[in-house]
N, C-alpha and C positions, 0 to 999 in steps of 0.2 A: 536497512542495516542497523539503524539505531534501536529499533524495536527488538530485533533479534538479539542484539548485544545485551540489552537490559534483561530480556527474558533468560538468556543463557547465564547471566550472573547469578540469577536466583534459582534457576532450574538447569543445572549443567548437563544432565544426561540427554542422550539423543532420544530416549523413550519419551521424555517430557515434551520435547519439540514435536514428536509425532502425534501428540494429542491436540495440537492447534491446527485447525483447518486453514488451508491456504487457497485463496481464490483470487482470480484477477479482479482488480478494483482500482478506482481512481478516487482520490480525496476521501478515503474511508467510506465510500458508498458500497452498495451491493454490486455484484457482478452484472446485474441487469442494466446498470447506469452506462456500462460500456456499449451497450446496444442502442441507447437513446440517441447518441450523437457520434457521428463518424470520427470526429476529431478526438474523442476520448480513447478510441481503440488503441492508439499508439502511446497513450499516457498511463501506462499501468503503474501508478505510483500512489500508494495509500496516504502519503504525507500531505497532499494538497498542493504541493509545490508545482505540480503538473498543470494546475488551473491558472494559466498566465494572467487572465483578466482579474484574478481575485487576490493572489498572493504577492506580497511586496518583493519577495526573494524567489520568484518563480524560476523554474528550470529553463535554461536557454534552449 
């Protein structure tokens, strides 16, 4: 949500948003990372908070 809010502040039109690809990802990785580990498949969060063993404020 934060990334989209910042982007929308600078580029408010829907046509601008349509230029940005959106793919499933975890911790800013490529979509292929979701296939590497079964635990990643339910953690579609690009912020990195989904990686509990790494982030101090991980998602519950």
